[in-house]
TORMARVO-622624 format. One record per residue (C-alpha): x, y, z; residue number from 1. Coordinates in steps of 0.5 Angstrom, whole numbers. Example, Ala and Ser with C-alpha at 12.3 -4.5 7.8 and 13.67 -1.06 7.14 Angstrom:
2
[[25 -9 16] 1]
[[27 -2 14] 2]
This chain:
97
[[26 27 -6] 1]
[[20 26 -2] 2]
[[19 29 5] 3]
[[18 24 10] 4]
[[11 25 14] 5]
[[11 26 21] 6]
[[8 21 26] 7]
[[2 25 27] 8]
[[1 27 20] 9]
[[1 19 18] 10]
[[-4 17 23] 11]
[[-9 23 21] 12]
[[-8 21 14] 13]
[[-9 14 15] 14]
[[-16 15 18] 15]
[[-18 17 10] 16]
[[-16 10 8] 17]
[[-20 4 11] 18]
[[-16 -2 13] 19]
[[-9 1 12] 20]
[[-5 2 19] 21]
[[2 3 21] 22]
[[7 -2 21] 23]
[[10 -4 28] 24]
[[17 -1 27] 25]
[[13 5 24] 26]
[[17 5 18] 27]
[[11 3 13] 28]
[[4 3 12] 29]
[[1 -4 11] 30]
[[-6 -8 9] 31]
[[-7 -15 8] 32]
[[-13 -17 3] 33]
[[-17 -23 2] 34]
[[-20 -25 -4] 35]
[[-24 -31 -6] 36]
[[-19 -35 -10] 37]
[[-12 -34 -13] 38]
[[-14 -32 -19] 39]
[[-17 -26 -16] 40]
[[-11 -24 -12] 41]
[[-7 -24 -18] 42]
[[-11 -20 -22] 43]
[[-11 -15 -16] 44]
[[-4 -15 -16] 45]
[[-3 -14 -24] 46]
[[-7 -8 -23] 47]
[[-3 -5 -17] 48]
[[3 -7 -21] 49]
[[1 -3 -27] 50]
[[-1 3 -22] 51]
[[5 3 -18] 52]
[[9 3 -25] 53]
[[6 9 -27] 54]
[[7 12 -20] 55]
[[15 9 -21] 56]
[[13 7 -14] 57]
[[13 0 -12] 58]
[[10 -4 -6] 59]
[[14 -9 -2] 60]
[[9 -15 -2] 61]
[[7 -22 -1] 62]
[[2 -27 -4] 63]
[[0 -33 -1] 64]
[[-6 -37 -5] 65]
[[-12 -32 -4] 66]
[[-8 -27 1] 67]
[[-4 -21 -1] 68]
[[0 -17 4] 69]
[[2 -10 2] 70]
[[7 -5 6] 71]
[[9 2 3] 72]
[[15 6 5] 73]
[[19 11 0] 74]
[[26 7 1] 75]
[[30 13 -2] 76]
[[27 18 3] 77]
[[28 13 9] 78]
[[20 13 11] 79]
[[13 14 10] 80]
[[11 20 5] 81]
[[6 22 1] 82]
[[7 18 -5] 83]
[[6 12 0] 84]
[[-1 15 2] 85]
[[-3 16 -5] 86]
[[-1 9 -7] 87]
[[-5 6 -1] 88]
[[-11 10 -4] 89]
[[-10 8 -11] 90]
[[-10 0 -8] 91]
[[-16 1 -4] 92]
[[-20 4 -10] 93]
[[-17 -2 -15] 94]
[[-20 -8 -10] 95]
[[-27 -5 -10] 96]
[[-27 -6 -18] 97]
């Protein structure tokens, strides 16, 4: 099981992941992505889904037309871990492809 990151470590790590922020309850990190249309948003979600599946770490997310909201938390650890940071970084890489 992954270790939960301390609040100061999360804040520090988020500085290196543009657009990601700590959720209001402090239990996840989140970002909202906007695309030109539904097709682009869905294509992005497909890429993230494939990367998440390889990591065996799956996001909580929603999609409305051109907007994708992603929340990351390691549920079995009960908070934010290195796995969430890694998937956030991967997600940012995919949005710029």
